[in-house]
C-alpha positions as CSV (number, residue, x, y, z in Angstrom):
1,M,0.0,0.1,0.0
2,T,1.2,3.5,-0.8
3,S,2.0,6.0,1.8
4,F,1.9,9.8,1.2
5,Q,4.5,12.3,2.3
6,I,3.3,15.2,4.2
7,E,5.2,18.5,4.3
8,Q,4.9,20.1,7.7
9,A,6.8,22.9,9.5
10,C,7.8,22.6,13.1
11,P,5.3,24.7,15.2
12,Q,8.2,25.7,17.5
13,C,11.1,26.7,15.1
14,G,9.4,26.6,11.7
15,A,12.0,24.0,10.3
16,P,10.6,21.9,7.4
17,A,10.0,18.2,7.8
18,D,8.4,15.3,5.8
19,L,6.1,13.1,7.7
20,E,4.4,9.8,6.6
21,E,0.7,9.9,6.3
22,T,0.3,7.8,9.5
23,D,2.6,9.8,11.6
24,R,1.0,11.2,14.7
25,L,4.3,12.1,16.7
26,F,6.7,14.6,15.2
27,A,10.1,15.2,16.8
28,C,11.9,18.2,15.2
29,P,15.4,17.3,14.4
30,F,16.5,21.0,14.7
31,C,15.0,22.1,18.1
32,R,14.2,18.8,19.5
33,V,10.5,19.8,20.4
34,T,8.1,16.9,20.2
35,S,4.7,17.5,18.8
36,L,1.5,15.4,18.8
37,L,-0.7,15.6,15.7
38,L,-4.3,15.3,16.6
39,T,-7.7,16.0,14.9
40,R,-11.3,15.5,16.0
41,D,-12.3,13.5,13.0
42,Y,-9.9,13.0,10.1
43,F,-6.9,14.9,8.6
44,R,-7.4,17.3,5.7
45,Y,-4.7,17.6,3.1
46,V,-4.2,19.5,0.0
47,L,-2.3,18.4,-3.2
48,P,0.2,21.3,-4.2
49,A,-1.0,23.4,-7.0
50,R,0.3,26.6,-8.8
51,N,-2.1,29.4,-8.3
52,P,-2.5,31.4,-11.5
53,A,-1.8,35.0,-11.1
54,G,-4.9,37.1,-10.0
55,K,-7.1,34.0,-9.7
56,D,-8.2,31.8,-6.8
57,L,-7.9,28.0,-7.1
58,V,-11.0,25.9,-6.3
59,Y,-10.2,22.7,-4.4
60,V,-12.4,19.6,-4.7
61,P,-12.6,17.1,-1.9
62,Y,-11.9,13.4,-2.2
63,W,-12.2,10.8,0.5
64,R,-9.4,8.4,1.0
65,F,-9.2,5.3,2.7
66,K,-6.3,3.0,3.1
67,G,-6.7,-0.2,5.2
68,I,-8.3,-3.6,5.1
69,L,-11.8,-4.6,4.4
70,L,-12.9,-7.8,6.1
71,F,-15.8,-10.0,4.9
72,S,-17.3,-12.8,7.0
73,L,-18.5,-15.6,4.8
74,P,-20.1,-19.0,5.7
75,A,-16.7,-20.6,4.8
76,G,-14.6,-18.1,6.9
77,V,-13.3,-14.6,6.8
78,E,-11.9,-13.0,3.7
79,Y,-10.1,-9.7,3.5
80,K,-8.8,-7.1,0.9
81,F,-6.2,-4.6,1.2
82,I,-7.4,-1.4,-0.3
83,D,-6.0,2.1,-1.0
84,V,-8.7,4.0,-2.6
85,S,-9.9,7.6,-3.1
86,H,-13.4,8.8,-4.2
87,C,-14.8,12.2,-5.2
88,A,-16.8,13.6,-2.2
89,T,-18.9,15.9,-4.5
90,D,-21.5,15.6,-7.1
91,V,-19.9,17.7,-9.8
92,P,-20.2,15.6,-13.0
93,P,-17.1,16.4,-15.1
94,L,-14.7,15.6,-12.1
95,P,-12.7,12.3,-12.0
96,V,-14.2,9.8,-9.6
97,T,-10.8,9.0,-8.1
98,L,-7.5,10.9,-7.6
99,G,-5.6,8.4,-9.6
100,L,-2.0,7.6,-9.2
101,R,-0.5,11.0,-9.6
102,S,-1.3,11.9,-6.2
103,Q,1.0,9.4,-4.6
104,A,4.0,11.0,-6.2
105,L,3.3,14.4,-4.7
106,K,3.9,15.7,-1.2
107,L,0.8,16.8,0.5
108,K,0.2,19.7,2.9
109,F,-2.1,20.1,5.8
110,V,-5.1,22.3,4.9
111,A,-5.0,25.6,6.9
112,P,-7.4,28.5,7.2
113,E,-4.9,30.9,5.7
114,M,-4.5,29.0,2.5
115,P,-5.7,30.9,-0.6
116,G,-8.5,29.5,-2.7
117,R,-12.0,28.1,-2.3
118,F,-12.4,24.7,-0.7
119,V,-15.5,22.9,-1.8
120,R,-17.4,21.1,1.0
121,P,-17.9,17.4,0.7
122,A,-21.4,16.4,-0.4
123,R,-21.0,12.8,0.6
124,S,-20.2,11.5,4.0
125,F,-17.3,9.2,4.6
126,D,-19.7,6.5,5.9
127,D,-21.6,6.5,2.5
128,T,-18.3,6.4,0.5
129,L,-17.0,3.5,2.6
130,A,-20.3,1.6,1.9
131,A,-19.7,2.2,-1.8
132,F,-16.1,0.8,-1.3
133,N,-17.6,-2.2,0.5
134,R,-20.0,-3.0,-2.3
135,R,-17.3,-2.5,-5.0
136,F,-14.8,-4.9,-3.3
137,S,-17.3,-7.5,-2.3
138,Q,-18.6,-8.1,-5.8
139,A,-16.0,-10.8,-6.4
140,L,-16.6,-12.7,-3.2
141,P,-19.0,-15.5,-2.9
142,R,-22.5,-15.0,-1.3
143,P,-23.8,-14.7,1.3
144,I,-21.7,-12.1,3.0
145,L,-22.7,-12.5,6.6
146,H,-20.8,-9.4,8.0
147,S,-18.3,-6.7,6.8
148,A,-16.0,-4.4,8.6
149,H,-13.0,-2.2,8.0
150,L,-9.6,-1.7,9.8
151,G,-8.5,1.7,8.8
152,E,-4.8,2.5,8.8
153,S,-5.8,5.9,7.6
154,M,-8.9,8.0,6.6
155,S,-8.5,11.4,5.2
156,L,-10.0,14.2,3.2
157,M,-7.8,15.2,0.4
158,Y,-8.3,18.3,-1.7
159,S,-7.1,18.6,-5.3
């Protein structure tokens, strides 16, 4: 499974650092301050983009889930490793997924002072996860008695 790199500045000294998407503890190699990364629900990231002179960018949300989907069948438990993204809006011409290009880029945390307009998600993560469940369970034998997910990470990514 792919892991994204996150660009983060130390909150104490401002030194740059690259974090893994799943890192929650950050120790600055310059000032040695240790910081804990927390959120109430999920982290929000933005894919880097160049801002055309005099124009604001519009950022579109995509849900991302990386983890394991578990399916309980009469013959036992099956699982699938997944790393998927899905558009969180209903705007028709947009791609349904972020595709592979996003995994080669360094992300940044969304911050209130970022220029541009951030579109609110129209779909909840639970609805999107149910769609992932349906999609990945199609190849499994029936009946599926129960399904669950173990999430390594869940996030909202703006592109």
